[in-house]
MOPAC internal coordinates of N, CA, C and O (Angstrom, degrees):
PM7 1SCF
backbone

  N    0.0000 0     0.00 0     0.00 0    0    0    0
  C    1.4452 1     0.00 0     0.00 0    1    0    0
  C    1.5245 1   108.35 1     0.00 0    2    1    0
  O    1.2310 1   120.99 1   -44.90 1    3    2    1
  N    1.3267 1   115.72 1   135.10 1    3    2    1
  C    1.4544 1   121.94 1   178.41 1    5    3    2
  C    1.5167 1   109.38 1   -99.26 1    6    5    3
  O    1.2310 1   120.93 1   -40.00 1    7    6    5
  N    1.3257 1   115.83 1   140.00 1    7    6    5
  C    1.4638 1   120.82 1   177.62 1    9    7    6
  C    1.5166 1   109.18 1  -122.56 1   10    9    7
  O    1.2310 1   121.38 1   -30.62 1   11   10    9
  N    1.3265 1   114.96 1   149.38 1   11   10    9
  C    1.4542 1   121.87 1   174.66 1   13   11   10
  C    1.5192 1   107.48 1  -135.49 1   14   13   11
  O    1.2310 1   120.85 1   -40.53 1   15   14   13
  N    1.3031 1   115.98 1   139.47 1   15   14   13
  C    1.4612 1   121.20 1   179.65 1   17   15   14
  C    1.5204 1   108.93 1  -112.99 1   18   17   15
  O    1.2310 1   121.02 1   -45.04 1   19   18   17
  N    1.3276 1   115.66 1   134.96 1   19   18   17
  C    1.4568 1   121.87 1   176.34 1   21   19   18
  C    1.5263 1   107.60 1  -114.88 1   22   21   19
  O    1.2310 1   120.87 1   -49.71 1   23   22   21
  N    1.3300 1   115.94 1   130.29 1   23   22   21
  C    1.4668 1   121.22 1  -175.96 1   25   23   22
  C    1.5306 1   109.18 1  -125.68 1   26   25   23
  O    1.2310 1   120.92 1   -46.31 1   27   26   25
  N    1.3441 1   115.85 1   133.69 1   27   26   25
  C    1.4595 1   122.49 1   174.81 1   29   27   26
  C    1.5225 1   108.53 1  -113.48 1   30   29   27
  O    1.2310 1   120.86 1   -44.83 1   31   30   29
  N    1.3233 1   115.95 1   135.17 1   31   30   29
  C    1.4571 1   121.88 1   174.30 1   33   31   30
  C    1.5259 1   107.51 1  -124.14 1   34   33   31
  O    1.2310 1   120.94 1   -60.49 1   35   34   33
  N    1.3281 1   115.80 1   119.51 1   35   34   33
  C    1.4682 1   121.06 1  -177.47 1   37   35   34
  C    1.5203 1   108.37 1  -110.62 1   38   37   35
  O    1.2310 1   121.01 1   -56.53 1   39   38   37
  N    1.3239 1   115.68 1   123.47 1   39   38   37
  C    1.4567 1   121.79 1   176.35 1   41   39   38
  C    1.5242 1   107.87 1   -95.03 1   42   41   39
  O    1.2310 1   120.57 1   -56.36 1   43   42   41
  N    1.3381 1   116.51 1   123.64 1   43   42   41
  C    1.4646 1   122.11 1  -177.18 1   45   43   42
  C    1.5201 1   111.21 1  -106.81 1   46   45   43
  O    1.2310 1   120.87 1   -29.98 1   47   46   45
  N    1.3317 1   115.95 1   150.02 1   47   46   45
  C    1.4632 1   119.55 1   174.16 1   49   47   46
  C    1.5379 1   109.04 1   -84.64 1   50   49   47
  O    1.2310 1   120.14 1     6.62 1   51   50   49
  N    1.3122 1   117.33 1  -173.38 1   51   50   49
  C    1.4690 1   121.42 1  -178.21 1   53   51   50
  C    1.5275 1   113.25 1   -63.10 1   54   53   51
  O    1.2310 1   120.62 1   156.65 1   55   54   53
  N    1.3408 1   116.41 1   -23.35 1   55   54   53
  C    1.4646 1   121.55 1   179.34 1   57   55   54
  C    1.5300 1   112.57 1   -94.98 1   58   57   55
  O    1.2310 1   120.65 1  -167.31 1   59   58   57
  N    1.3266 1   116.37 1    12.69 1   59   58   57
  C    1.4657 1   122.70 1   178.80 1   61   59   58
  C    1.5341 1   112.39 1    64.88 1   62   61   59
  O    1.2310 1   120.45 1  -149.06 1   63   62   61
  N    1.3351 1   116.74 1    30.94 1   63   62   61
  C    1.4576 1   122.95 1   175.86 1   65   63   62
  C    1.5277 1   107.48 1  -102.55 1   66   65   63
  O    1.2310 1   120.70 1   -43.65 1   67   66   65
  N    1.3192 1   116.26 1   136.35 1   67   66   65
  C    1.4698 1   120.56 1  -176.96 1   69   67   66
  C    1.5250 1   111.26 1   -64.15 1   70   69   67
  O    1.2310 1   121.14 1   -53.15 1   71   70   69
  N    1.3186 1   115.43 1   126.85 1   71   70   69
  C    1.4632 1   121.69 1   175.07 1   73   71   70
  C    1.5178 1   111.00 1  -101.39 1   74   73   71
  O    1.2310 1   120.89 1   146.86 1   75   74   73
  N    1.3241 1   115.90 1   -33.14 1   75   74   73
  C    1.4619 1   120.06 1  -175.56 1   77   75   74
  C    1.5284 1   108.82 1  -150.88 1   78   77   75
  O    1.2310 1   121.10 1   -40.12 1   79   78   77
  N    1.3218 1   115.50 1   139.88 1   79   78   77
  C    1.4610 1   120.97 1   176.42 1   81   79   78
  C    1.5278 1   107.21 1  -124.38 1   82   81   79
  O    1.2310 1   120.96 1   -65.06 1   83   82   81
  N    1.3011 1   115.78 1   114.94 1   83   82   81
  C    1.4663 1   121.15 1   175.31 1   85   83   82
  C    1.5177 1   107.73 1  -108.46 1   86   85   83
  O    1.2310 1   120.81 1   -35.14 1   87   86   85
  N    1.3163 1   116.05 1   144.86 1   87   86   85
  C    1.4561 1   118.98 1   175.47 1   89   87   86
  C    1.5148 1   109.19 1  -143.11 1   90   89   87
  O    1.2310 1   122.05 1   -27.64 1   91   90   89
  N    1.3107 1   113.68 1   152.36 1   91   90   89
  C    1.4588 1   119.89 1   178.41 1   93   91   90
  C    1.5161 1   108.48 1  -146.62 1   94   93   91
  O    1.2310 1   121.58 1   -22.11 1   95   94   93
  N    1.2999 1   114.57 1   157.89 1   95   94   93
  C    1.4592 1   121.26 1   175.61 1   97   95   94
  C    1.5233 1   106.92 1  -130.68 1   98   97   95
  O    1.2310 1   121.29 1   -28.28 1   99   98   97
  N    1.3050 1   115.14 1   151.72 1   99   98   97
  C    1.4604 1   119.02 1  -177.16 1  101   99   98
  C    1.5250 1   111.77 1   -62.96 1  102  101   99
  O    1.2310 1   120.01 1   159.08 1  103  102  101
  N    1.3249 1   117.59 1   -20.92 1  103  102  101
  C    1.4627 1   119.86 1   179.91 1  105  103  102
  C    1.5345 1   112.31 1  -114.53 1  106  105  103
  O    1.2310 1   120.33 1  -157.04 1  107  106  105
  N    1.3639 1   116.98 1    22.96 1  107  106  105
  C    1.4648 1   121.25 1   178.56 1  109  107  106
  C    1.5230 1   109.29 1  -149.89 1  110  109  107
  O    1.2310 1   121.27 1   -17.35 1  111  110  109
  N    1.3255 1   115.18 1   162.65 1  111  110  109
  C    1.4663 1   119.17 1   178.70 1  113  111  110
  C    1.5227 1   110.78 1   -77.15 1  114  113  111
  O    1.2310 1   120.66 1   -13.76 1  115  114  113
  N    1.3208 1   116.34 1   166.24 1  115  114  113
  C    1.4651 1   121.58 1  -179.91 1  117  115  114
  C    1.5235 1   110.18 1   -72.32 1  118  117  115
  O    1.2310 1   120.89 1   -35.77 1  119  118  117
  N    1.3276 1   115.90 1   144.23 1  119  118  117
  C    1.4597 1   122.73 1  -178.79 1  121  119  118
  C    1.5142 1   110.26 1  -134.68 1  122  121  119
  O    1.2310 1   121.08 1   -19.09 1  123  122  121
  N    1.3231 1   115.54 1   160.91 1  123  122  121
  C    1.4593 1   121.86 1   174.38 1  125  123  122
  C    1.5237 1   107.77 1  -117.63 1  126  125  123
  O    1.2310 1   120.62 1   -36.47 1  127  126  125
  N    1.3191 1   116.42 1   143.53 1  127  126  125
  C    1.4496 1   121.39 1  -177.56 1  129  127  126
  C    1.5237 1   109.74 1  -138.42 1  130  129  127
  O    1.2310 1   120.96 1   -23.36 1  131  130  129
  N    1.3254 1   115.78 1   156.64 1  131  130  129
  C    1.4629 1   120.59 1   174.87 1  133  131  130
  C    1.5217 1   112.09 1   -95.63 1  134  133  131
  O    1.2310 1   120.19 1   163.06 1  135  134  133
  N    1.3395 1   117.24 1   -16.94 1  135  134  133
  C    1.4589 1   119.71 1  -178.51 1  137  135  134
  C    1.5117 1   111.62 1  -153.93 1  138  137  135
  O    1.2310 1   121.49 1   -28.61 1  139  138  137
  N    1.3328 1   114.76 1   151.39 1  139  138  137
  C    1.4683 1   121.56 1  -179.77 1  141  139  138
  C    1.5249 1   108.54 1  -143.80 1  142  141  139
  O    1.2310 1   121.07 1   -42.33 1  143  142  141
  N    1.3279 1   115.56 1   137.67 1  143  142  141
  C    1.4624 1   121.87 1   171.65 1  145  143  142
  C    1.5230 1   106.81 1  -127.53 1  146  145  143
  O    1.2310 1   120.75 1   -55.26 1  147  146  145
  N    1.3098 1   116.16 1   124.74 1  147  146  145
  C    1.4584 1   120.74 1   179.22 1  149  147  146
  C    1.5280 1   107.80 1  -126.16 1  150  149  147
  O    1.2310 1   120.70 1   -51.86 1  151  150  149
  N    1.3189 1   116.27 1   128.14 1  151  150  149
  C    1.4628 1   121.70 1   175.48 1  153  151  150
  C    1.5186 1   107.81 1  -120.16 1  154  153  151
  O    1.2310 1   121.08 1   -47.43 1  155  154  153
  N    1.3183 1   115.54 1   132.57 1  155  154  153
  C    1.4568 1   121.58 1  -179.93 1  157  155  154
  C    1.5188 1   108.18 1  -127.86 1  158  157  155
  O    1.2310 1   120.38 1   -52.79 1  159  158  157
  N    1.3438 1   116.88 1   127.21 1  159  158  157
  C    1.4560 1   120.88 1   179.06 1  161  159  158
  C    1.5160 1   109.28 1   -85.10 1  162  161  159
  O    1.2310 1   120.45 1   -58.51 1  163  162  161
  N    1.3133 1   116.75 1   121.49 1  163  162  161
  C    1.4656 1   123.61 1   176.99 1  165  163  162
  C    1.5234 1   107.25 1   -97.39 1  166  165  163
  O    1.2310 1   120.31 1   -82.73 1  167  166  165
  N    1.3297 1   117.01 1    97.27 1  167  166  165
  C    1.4660 1   121.72 1  -176.39 1  169  167  166
  C    1.5259 1   111.67 1   -64.53 1  170  169  167
  O    1.2310 1   120.20 1   148.05 1  171  170  169
  N    1.3094 1   117.22 1   -31.95 1  171  170  169
  C    1.4589 1   120.70 1  -179.69 1  173  171  170
  C    1.5259 1   111.31 1   -66.01 1  174  173  171
  O    1.2310 1   120.69 1   136.94 1  175  174  173
  N    1.3287 1   116.29 1   -43.06 1  175  174  173
  C    1.4663 1   121.87 1  -179.71 1  177  175  174
  C    1.5258 1   112.31 1   -91.57 1  178  177  175
  O    1.2310 1   120.75 1   171.95 1  179  178  177
  N    1.3377 1   116.18 1    -8.05 1  179  178  177
  C    1.4582 1   121.68 1  -178.08 1  181  179  178
  C    1.5342 1   110.18 1    54.92 1  182  181  179
  O    1.2310 1   121.44 1  -128.69 1  183  182  181
  N    1.3391 1   114.85 1    51.31 1  183  182  181
  C    1.4453 1   121.12 1  -171.91 1  185  183  182
  C    1.5303 1   109.80 1  -151.92 1  186  185  183
  O    1.2310 1   121.14 1   -25.76 1  187  186  185
  N    1.3129 1   115.43 1   154.24 1  187  186  185
  C    1.4621 1   121.25 1   176.29 1  189  187  186
  C    1.5162 1   110.00 1   -95.72 1  190  189  187
  O    1.2310 1   120.82 1   -49.75 1  191  190  189
  N    1.3108 1   116.04 1   130.25 1  191  190  189
  C    1.4639 1   121.43 1   173.07 1  193  191  190
  C    1.5244 1   106.49 1  -102.98 1  194  193  191
  O    1.2310 1   120.70 1   -42.15 1  195  194  193
  N    1.3173 1   116.26 1   137.85 1  195  194  193
  C    1.4600 1   120.08 1  -176.10 1  197  195  194
  C    1.5184 1   111.65 1  -129.17 1  198  197  195
  O    1.2310 1   121.95 1   -33.45 1  199  198  197
  N    1.3040 1   113.87 1   146.55 1  199  198  197
  C    1.4595 1   121.81 1   170.71 1  201  199  198
  C    1.5245 1   106.01 1  -130.44 1  202  201  199
  O    1.2310 1   120.44 1   -63.98 1  203  202  201
  N    1.3120 1   116.76 1   116.02 1  203  202  201
  C    1.4623 1   122.79 1   177.80 1  205  203  202
  C    1.5199 1   107.79 1  -124.38 1  206  205  203
  O    1.2310 1   120.77 1   -53.25 1  207  206  205
  N    1.3089 1   116.13 1   126.75 1  207  206  205
  C    1.4577 1   118.29 1   173.71 1  209  207  206
  C    1.5159 1   109.62 1  -152.43 1  210  209  207
  O    1.2310 1   121.26 1   -24.10 1  211  210  209
  N    1.3228 1   115.20 1   155.90 1  211  210  209
  C    1.4437 1   121.87 1  -178.56 1  213  211  210
  C    1.5079 1   108.61 1  -149.49 1  214  213  211
  O    1.2310 1   120.96 1   -22.00 1  215  214  213
  N    1.3132 1   115.77 1   158.00 1  215  214  213
  C    1.4606 1   120.32 1  -179.04 1  217  215  214
  C    1.5220 1   109.76 1   -81.06 1  218  217  215
  O    1.2310 1   121.74 1   -21.24 1  219  218  217
  N    1.3206 1   114.28 1   158.76 1  219  218  217
  C    1.4598 1   119.21 1  -177.93 1  221  219  218
  C    1.5272 1   112.48 1   -69.86 1  222  221  219
  O    1.2310 1   119.76 1   166.01 1  223  222  221
  N    1.3376 1   118.06 1   -13.99 1  223  222  221
  C    1.4636 1   119.44 1   178.54 1  225  223  222
  C    1.5291 1   112.93 1   -97.20 1  226  225  223
  O    1.2310 1   120.08 1  -172.20 1  227  226  225
  N    1.3481 1   117.45 1     7.80 1  227  226  225
  C    1.4624 1   119.67 1   174.46 1  229  227  226
  C    1.5252 1   108.03 1   -75.08 1  230  229  227
  O    1.2310 1   121.02 1   -59.34 1  231  230  229
  N    1.3134 1   115.66 1   120.66 1  231  230  229
  C    1.4563 1   121.67 1  -177.26 1  233  231  230
  C    1.5320 1   110.39 1   -77.21 1  234  233  231
  O    1.2310 1   120.74 1   -23.62 1  235  234  233
  N    1.3215 1   116.20 1   156.38 1  235  234  233
  C    1.4628 1   121.63 1  -178.95 1  237  235  234
  C    1.5275 1   110.72 1   -58.78 1  238  237  235
  O    1.2310 1   119.70 1   137.92 1  239  238  237
  N    1.3309 1   118.17 1   -42.08 1  239  238  237
  C    1.4649 1   119.62 1  -179.84 1  241  239  238
  C    1.5299 1   111.22 1   -64.84 1  242  241  239
  O    1.2310 1   120.23 1   147.16 1  243  242  241
  N    1.3346 1   117.17 1   -32.84 1  243  242  241
  C    1.4641 1   120.32 1   175.26 1  245  243  242
  C    1.5275 1   110.66 1   -68.05 1  246  245  243
  O    1.2310 1   120.26 1   139.79 1  247  246  245
  N    1.3304 1   117.11 1   -40.21 1  247  246  245
  C    1.4644 1   121.22 1   178.26 1  249  247  246
  C    1.5316 1   110.05 1   -63.50 1  250  249  247
  O    1.2310 1   120.22 1   138.65 1  251  250  249
  N    1.3272 1   117.18 1   -41.35 1  251  250  249
  C    1.4666 1   120.74 1   178.53 1  253  251  250
  C    1.5269 1   110.50 1   -61.64 1  254  253  251
  O    1.2310 1   120.47 1   135.02 1  255  254  253
  N    1.3059 1   116.71 1   -44.98 1  255  254  253
  C    1.4643 1   120.92 1   179.52 1  257  255  254
  C    1.5323 1   110.51 1   -66.22 1  258  257  255
  O    1.2310 1   120.25 1   139.88 1  259  258  257
  N    1.3194 1   117.13 1   -40.12 1  259  258  257
  C    1.4646 1   122.97 1   177.95 1  261  259  258
  C    1.5292 1   110.59 1   -58.07 1  262  261  259
  O    1.2310 1   120.73 1   132.19 1  263  262  261
  N    1.3297 1   116.21 1   -47.81 1  263  262  261
  C    1.4649 1   120.32 1   179.22 1  265  263  262
  C    1.5285 1   111.47 1   -65.95 1  266  265  263
  O    1.2310 1   120.13 1   135.37 1  267  266  265
  N    1.3221 1   117.35 1   -44.63 1  267  266  265
  C    1.4591 1   121.43 1  -179.69 1  269  267  266
  C    1.5285 1   110.30 1   -57.71 1  270  269  267
  O    1.2310 1   120.25 1   130.82 1  271  270  269
  N    1.3133 1   117.13 1   -49.18 1  271  270  269
  C    1.4601 1   120.69 1  -179.57 1  273  271  270
  C    1.5272 1   111.60 1   -65.89 1  274  273  271
  O    1.2310 1   120.32 1   146.59 1  275  274  273
  N    1.3299 1   116.99 1   -33.41 1  275  274  273
  C    1.4624 1   120.69 1   177.35 1  277  275  274
  C    1.5243 1   110.53 1   -66.51 1  278  277  275
  O    1.2310 1   120.31 1   137.60 1  279  278  277
  N    1.3355 1   117.02 1   -42.40 1  279  278  277
  C    1.4673 1   119.79 1   177.06 1  281  279  278
  C    1.5257 1   110.77 1   -58.64 1  282  281  279
  O    1.2310 1   120.24 1   134.59 1  283  282  281
  N    1.3400 1   117.15 1   -45.41 1  283  282  281
  C    1.4657 1   120.81 1  -179.97 1  285  283  282
  C    1.5286 1   111.29 1   -64.43 1  286  285  283
  O    1.2310 1   120.72 1   139.68 1  287  286  285
  N    1.3144 1   116.23 1   -40.32 1  287  286  285
  C    1.4706 1   121.53 1   177.65 1  289  287  286
  C    1.5251 1   110.94 1   -62.99 1  290  289  287
  O    1.2310 1   120.86 1   137.55 1  291  290  289
  N    1.3188 1   115.95 1   -42.45 1  291  290  289
  C    1.4684 1   120.23 1   178.84 1  293  291  290
  C    1.5243 1   110.30 1   -62.28 1  294  293  291
  O    1.2310 1   120.04 1   139.36 1  295  294  293
  N    1.3254 1   117.54 1   -40.64 1  295  294  293
  C    1.4678 1   120.90 1   178.99 1  297  295  294
  C    1.5250 1   110.34 1   -62.65 1  298  297  295
  O    1.2310 1   120.36 1   135.69 1  299  298  297
  N    1.3289 1   116.92 1   -44.31 1  299  298  297
  C    1.4721 1   120.63 1   179.13 1  301  299  298
  C    1.5200 1   111.22 1   -62.17 1  302  301  299
  O    1.2310 1   120.53 1   132.95 1  303  302  301
  N    1.3216 1   116.58 1   -47.05 1  303  302  301
  C    1.4640 1   121.25 1  -179.37 1  305  303  302
  C    1.5250 1   110.86 1   -63.41 1  306  305  303
  O    1.2310 1   120.65 1   136.30 1  307  306  305
  N    1.3185 1   116.36 1   -43.70 1  307  306  305
  C    1.4591 1   121.43 1  -179.75 1  309  307  306
  C    1.5322 1   110.76 1   -60.99 1  310  309  307
  O    1.2310 1   120.90 1   136.52 1  311  310  309
  N    1.3257 1   115.88 1   -43.48 1  311  310  309
  C    1.4709 1   119.66 1  -179.61 1  313  311  310
  C    1.5296 1   111.22 1   -65.53 1  314  313  311
  O    1.2310 1   120.24 1   135.78 1  315  314  313
  N    1.3353 1   117.15 1   -44.22 1  315  314  313
  C    1.4655 1   120.30 1   178.06 1  317  315  314
  C    1.5236 1   111.75 1   -61.90 1  318  317  315
  O    1.2310 1   120.54 1   140.18 1  319  318  317
  N    1.3341 1   116.58 1   -39.82 1  319  318  317
  C    1.4636 1   121.15 1  -175.24 1  321  319  318
  C    1.5211 1   113.12 1   -76.99 1  322  321  319
  O    1.2310 1   120.32 1   147.98 1  323  322  321
  N    1.3434 1   116.99 1   -32.02 1  323  322  321
  C    1.4631 1   119.45 1  -172.42 1  325  323  322
  C    1.5235 1   114.51 1  -116.04 1  326  325  323
  O    1.2310 1   120.03 1   159.60 1  327  326  325
  N    1.3200 1   117.54 1   -20.40 1  327  326  325
  C    1.4508 1   120.72 1  -174.50 1  329  327  326
  C    1.5159 1   113.10 1    76.18 1  330  329  327
  O    1.2310 1   120.34 1  -173.01 1  331  330  329
  N    1.3186 1   116.96 1     6.99 1  331  330  329
  C    1.4684 1   122.80 1  -178.66 1  333  331  330
  C    1.5341 1   110.28 1   -80.47 1  334  333  331
  O    1.2310 1   121.01 1   -99.05 1  335  334  333
  N    1.3201 1   115.67 1    80.95 1  335  334  333
  C    1.4624 1   121.74 1  -175.17 1  337  335  334
  C    1.5226 1   112.32 1   -63.44 1  338  337  335
  O    1.2310 1   120.23 1   135.23 1  339  338  337
  N    1.3216 1   117.17 1   -44.77 1  339  338  337
  C    1.4670 1   120.21 1  -177.13 1  341  339  338
  C    1.5297 1   111.78 1   -66.74 1  342  341  339
  O    1.2310 1   120.03 1   140.64 1  343  342  341
  N    1.3235 1   117.55 1   -39.36 1  343  342  341
  C    1.4691 1   120.52 1   177.74 1  345  343  342
  C    1.5302 1   109.74 1   -65.43 1  346  345  343
  O    1.2310 1   120.44 1   139.15 1  347  346  345
  N    1.3298 1   116.77 1   -40.85 1  347  346  345
  C    1.4646 1   120.53 1   178.33 1  349  347  346
  C    1.5219 1   110.36 1   -64.90 1  350  349  347
  O    1.2310 1   120.40 1   142.13 1  351  350  349
  N    1.3083 1   116.84 1   -37.87 1  351  350  349
  C    1.4635 1   120.90 1   177.11 1  353  351  350
  C    1.5320 1   110.09 1   -62.24 1  354  353  351
  O    1.2310 1   120.14 1   139.16 1  355  354  353
  N    1.3223 1   117.34 1   -40.84 1  355  354  353
  C    1.4678 1   121.26 1   176.60 1  357  355  354
  C    1.5250 1   111.12 1   -61.56 1  358  357  355
  O    1.2310 1   120.75 1   139.99 1  359  358  357
  N    1.3174 1   116.17 1   -40.01 1  359  358  357
  C    1.4663 1   119.89 1   178.59 1  361  359  358
  C    1.5254 1   110.18 1   -64.93 1  362  361  359
  O    1.2310 1   120.14 1   139.14 1  363  362  361
  N    1.3275 1   117.33 1   -40.86 1  363  362  361
  C    1.4676 1   120.55 1   178.64 1  365  363  362
  C    1.5348 1   110.62 1   -66.42 1  366  365  363
  O    1.2310 1   120.63 1   142.39 1  367  366  365
  N    1.3206 1   116.39 1   -37.61 1  367  366  365
  C    1.4631 1   119.59 1   176.36 1  369  367  366
  C    1.5202 1   110.67 1   -62.52 1  370  369  367
  O    1.2310 1   120.76 1   138.43 1  371  370  369
  N    1.3433 1   116.15 1   -41.57 1  371  370  369
  C    1.4624 1   119.46 1   176.57 1  373  371  370
  C    1.5344 1   110.18 1   -61.55 1  374  373  371
  O    1.2310 1   120.40 1   136.77 1  375  374  373
  N    1.3337 1   116.84 1   -43.23 1  375  374  373
  C    1.4676 1   120.28 1   179.15 1  377  375  374
  C    1.5263 1   110.42 1   -59.42 1  378  377  375
  O    1.2310 1   120.48 1   139.83 1  379  378  377
  N    1.3258 1   116.69 1   -40.17 1  379  378  377
  C    1.4616 1   121.01 1   178.17 1  381  379  378
  C    1.5294 1   110.12 1   -63.10 1  382  381  379
  O    1.2310 1   120.41 1   132.90 1  383  382  381
  N    1.3308 1   116.82 1   -47.10 1  383  382  381
  C    1.4660 1   120.86 1   179.19 1  385  383  382
  C    1.5174 1   111.05 1   -61.80 1  386  385  383
  O    1.2310 1   120.50 1   138.52 1  387  386  385
  N    1.3312 1   116.66 1   -41.48 1  387  386  385
  C    1.4580 1   121.24 1   177.97 1  389  387  386
  C    1.5282 1   109.72 1   -60.74 1  390  389  387
  O    1.2310 1   120.55 1   131.56 1  391  390  389
  N    1.3352 1   116.55 1   -48.44 1  391  390  389
  C    1.4663 1   121.00 1   179.65 1  393  391  390
  C    1.5138 1   112.29 1   -57.59 1  394  393  391
  O    1.2310 1   120.84 1   139.50 1  395  394  393
  N    1.3300 1   116.00 1   -40.50 1  395  394  393
  C    1.4610 1   119.76 1   178.00 1  397  395  394
  C    1.5310 1   110.44 1   -66.98 1  398  397  395
  O    1.2310 1   120.55 1   138.51 1  399  398  397
  N    1.3251 1   116.55 1   -41.49 1  399  398  397
  C    1.4675 1   121.79 1  -177.31 1  401  399  398
  C    1.5295 1   111.45 1   -63.31 1  402  401  399
  O    1.2310 1   120.29 1   143.92 1  403  402  401
  N    1.3199 1   117.05 1   -36.08 1  403  402  401
  C    1.4768 1   120.27 1  -178.14 1  405  403  402
  C    1.5328 1   111.90 1   -99.42 1  406  405  403
  O    1.2310 1   121.28 1  -165.57 1  407  406  405
  N    1.3279 1   115.15 1    14.43 1  407  406  405
  C    1.4749 1   121.88 1   174.11 1  409  407  406
  C    1.5257 1   114.01 1    60.08 1  410  409  407
  O    1.2310 1   120.45 1  -137.41 1  411  410  409
  N    1.3217 1   116.75 1    42.59 1  411  410  409
  C    1.4608 1   119.61 1   177.00 1  413  411  410
  C    1.5217 1   112.26 1   -77.13 1  414  413  411
  O    1.2310 1   120.78 1   154.53 1  415  414  413
  N    1.2946 1   116.11 1   -25.47 1  415  414  413
  C    1.4529 1   120.31 1  -174.75 1  417  415  414
  C    1.5235 1   109.96 1  -103.85 1  418  417  415
  O    1.2310 1   120.98 1   -44.03 1  419  418  417
  N    1.3144 1   115.74 1   135.97 1  419  418  417
  C    1.4551 1   118.64 1   176.71 1  421  419  418
  C    1.5123 1   108.34 1   -80.72 1  422  421  419
  O    1.2310 1   121.30 1   -43.18 1  423  422  421
  N    1.2682 1   115.12 1   136.82 1  423  422  421
  C    1.4550 1   120.49 1   178.30 1  425  423  422
  C    1.5298 1   107.87 1   -96.83 1  426  425  423
  O    1.2310 1   121.02 1   -64.69 1  427  426  425
  N    1.3097 1   115.66 1   115.31 1  427  426  425
  C    1.4519 1   119.91 1  -179.45 1  429  427  426
  C    1.5246 1   109.28 1   -91.01 1  430  429  427
  O    1.2310 1   121.64 1   -53.02 1  431  430  429
  N    1.3071 1   114.46 1   126.98 1  431  430  429
  C    1.4512 1   119.86 1   178.09 1  433  431  430
  C    1.5271 1   107.84 1  -109.19 1  434  433  431
  O    1.2310 1   121.56 1   -46.39 1  435  434  433
  N    1.2975 1   114.62 1   133.61 1  435  434  433
  C    1.4584 1   119.68 1   179.83 1  437  435  434
  C    1.5205 1   108.90 1  -113.45 1  438  437  435
  O    1.2310 1   121.45 1   -49.16 1  439  438  437
  N    1.2932 1   114.84 1   130.84 1  439  438  437
  C    1.4609 1   119.48 1   176.51 1  441  439  438
  C    1.5238 1   108.40 1   -86.86 1  442  441  439
  O    1.2310 1   121.21 1   -49.12 1  443  442  441
  N    1.3266 1   115.28 1   130.88 1  443  442  441
  C    1.4653 1   119.47 1  -179.79 1  445  443  442
  C    1.5049 1   110.26 1   -91.99 1  446  445  443
  O    1.2310 1   120.10 1   180.00 1  447  446  445

């Protein structure tokens, strides 16, 4: 059996706000990130435990893109894991609507 360890190190300022998030894995090099979302399924409690944090220098447009890409990733993972194509399609549609709502996509106007 192969094991891999993932480690997060969060540097906080005097007000306990994240300034820097470093992470590493036993099979990858060290990286720095502005935001992290971790979801863990607790089978005993039948509940999801979450840890979400981001640095104070993560811009709103970066947060919007982070969420949009996470929604799309969740749809892909859900479809692979369950085969629920229509539910995954609904999730992707929501991601599209979210992206439009937060102005992630440029609207090109053509003059005729």
